[in-house]
C-alpha positions as CSV (number, residue, x, y, z in Angstrom):
1,M,32.9,8.7,-3.3
2,A,31.0,5.6,-0.5
3,D,28.4,8.7,0.4
4,R,28.0,9.8,-3.3
5,L,26.9,5.7,-4.3
6,E,24.6,5.7,-1.1
7,R,20.9,6.5,-2.0
8,D,19.3,8.8,0.1
9,S,15.8,7.0,0.2
10,R,13.9,10.6,0.7
11,R,15.2,12.3,-2.1
12,P,13.0,13.1,-4.6
13,V,13.9,11.7,-7.9
14,Y,11.1,9.8,-10.0
15,V,8.6,11.8,-11.8
16,I,4.8,10.7,-11.7
17,S,5.1,8.3,-15.0
18,V,8.1,6.4,-13.6
19,A,6.5,6.5,-10.1
20,A,3.2,4.9,-11.4
21,S,5.4,2.4,-13.7
22,I,7.1,1.9,-11.0
23,V,4.1,0.9,-8.4
24,A,2.1,-0.7,-11.4
25,A,-0.5,2.2,-11.1
26,H,-2.0,4.7,-13.7
27,P,-0.4,8.3,-12.9
28,R,-4.0,9.7,-11.9
29,T,-4.0,7.3,-9.0
30,L,-1.1,8.8,-7.7
31,R,-2.4,12.2,-8.2
32,I,-5.7,10.9,-6.5
33,Y,-3.6,9.7,-3.4
34,E,-2.2,12.8,-3.3
35,D,-5.6,14.6,-3.0
36,E,-6.5,12.1,-0.8
37,G,-3.5,13.7,1.7
38,L,-1.7,10.0,1.7
39,V,1.3,10.9,0.0
40,C,3.3,14.4,-0.8
41,P,5.8,14.2,-3.3
42,A,8.1,16.9,-3.7
43,R,7.1,19.9,-6.2
44,T,10.1,21.0,-9.1
45,P,10.4,25.1,-9.5
46,T,7.9,24.3,-12.9
47,N,5.1,22.3,-10.4
48,I,6.1,18.7,-11.4
49,R,5.6,16.1,-8.6
50,L,8.8,14.3,-7.9
51,Y,8.3,11.1,-5.4
52,S,11.4,9.2,-3.5
53,D,11.7,5.9,-2.3
54,E,9.6,6.3,0.7
55,D,7.2,8.0,-1.1
56,I,7.4,4.7,-3.6
57,R,7.1,2.3,-0.4
58,R,3.9,4.0,0.8
59,I,2.1,4.2,-2.3
60,T,2.6,0.2,-2.2
61,W,1.4,-0.1,0.8
62,I,-1.4,2.0,-0.1
63,R,-2.0,-0.7,-3.1
64,H,-1.6,-3.8,-1.0
65,L,-4.2,-2.9,1.4
66,T,-6.6,-1.2,-1.0
67,R,-6.1,-4.3,-3.0
68,E,-5.2,-7.4,-1.0
69,R,-6.7,-6.0,2.3
70,G,-9.6,-4.3,1.2
71,V,-9.3,-1.3,3.3
72,N,-10.9,2.3,1.7
73,L,-8.7,5.3,1.4
74,A,-10.2,6.7,4.5
75,G,-9.3,3.7,6.4
76,I,-5.4,4.3,5.5
77,R,-5.4,7.6,5.9
78,L,-6.8,6.9,9.7
79,L,-4.2,3.7,9.7
80,F,-1.2,6.3,8.7
81,E,-2.3,9.1,11.1
82,L,-2.2,6.3,13.8
83,E,1.1,5.2,12.8
84,E,2.5,8.7,13.7
85,R,1.0,9.3,16.8
86,L,2.0,6.0,17.6
87,G,5.3,6.6,16.7
88,T,5.3,2.3,15.4
89,R,5.5,0.4,11.9
90,I,1.8,-0.8,11.4
91,L,1.6,-0.2,8.0
92,E,5.3,-2.3,7.5
93,A,4.1,-5.1,10.1
94,L,0.6,-5.1,7.4
95,Y,2.2,-5.7,4.5
96,D,4.8,-7.8,5.4
97,E,2.3,-9.8,6.9
98,G,0.0,-10.1,3.8
99,T,3.0,-10.9,1.7
100,R,4.1,-13.5,3.9
101,D,1.1,-14.8,3.7
102,R,1.4,-15.1,0.0
103,A,4.3,-16.1,0.3
104,D,3.6,-19.5,2.3
105,T,0.0,-20.1,-0.2
106,P,1.1,-22.1,-3.2
107,A,-0.2,-20.7,-6.7
108,G,-2.1,-24.0,-7.1
109,D,-3.6,-24.0,-3.8
110,A,-7.6,-23.0,-4.1
111,P,-8.8,-19.1,-2.5
112,S,-9.2,-18.8,1.4
113,S,-12.6,-19.4,2.5
114,T,-12.9,-16.1,4.7
115,N,-14.6,-12.7,3.2
116,R,-12.4,-9.7,3.9
117,S,-13.2,-8.8,7.0
118,G,-11.5,-12.3,7.8
119,R,-14.8,-14.3,8.7
120,A,-15.2,-17.7,7.3
121,A,-17.3,-17.2,4.6
122,S,-20.8,-18.9,4.6
123,S,-21.6,-21.0,2.0
124,P,-24.8,-21.1,0.2
125,D,-26.4,-24.9,1.4
126,A,-25.1,-24.3,5.2
127,A,-28.0,-24.6,7.7
128,P,-28.5,-21.1,9.5
129,D,-26.3,-22.7,12.6
130,D,-23.4,-23.3,10.9
131,R,-23.2,-19.7,9.5
């Protein structure tokens, strides 16, 4: 009975509309991720996409990297390949770091004065030597 209650995170169970609502994305976005080779959902005999919990986690990482870190899909593909070659959890660490940073910043604080590359953003009235 206990085995039956445990969920296998690799078992594909979510159709595309449910998976899209879980990750707060449009179903077309998930199709784009599939076209780009970033996620590979299982298919039923009638060709319906089914996503597993691992697929949902991977899509969550993709969304975080594109929205919060400014990484494009080609960069994410390289990160996935690097992660696979090295056998380390690069994306999980980046996601944990990003969510921890958001949790540490109070909601009322002004946004950081760094740009997407992590460098300090220069102000328009700063002297050239200060940039």
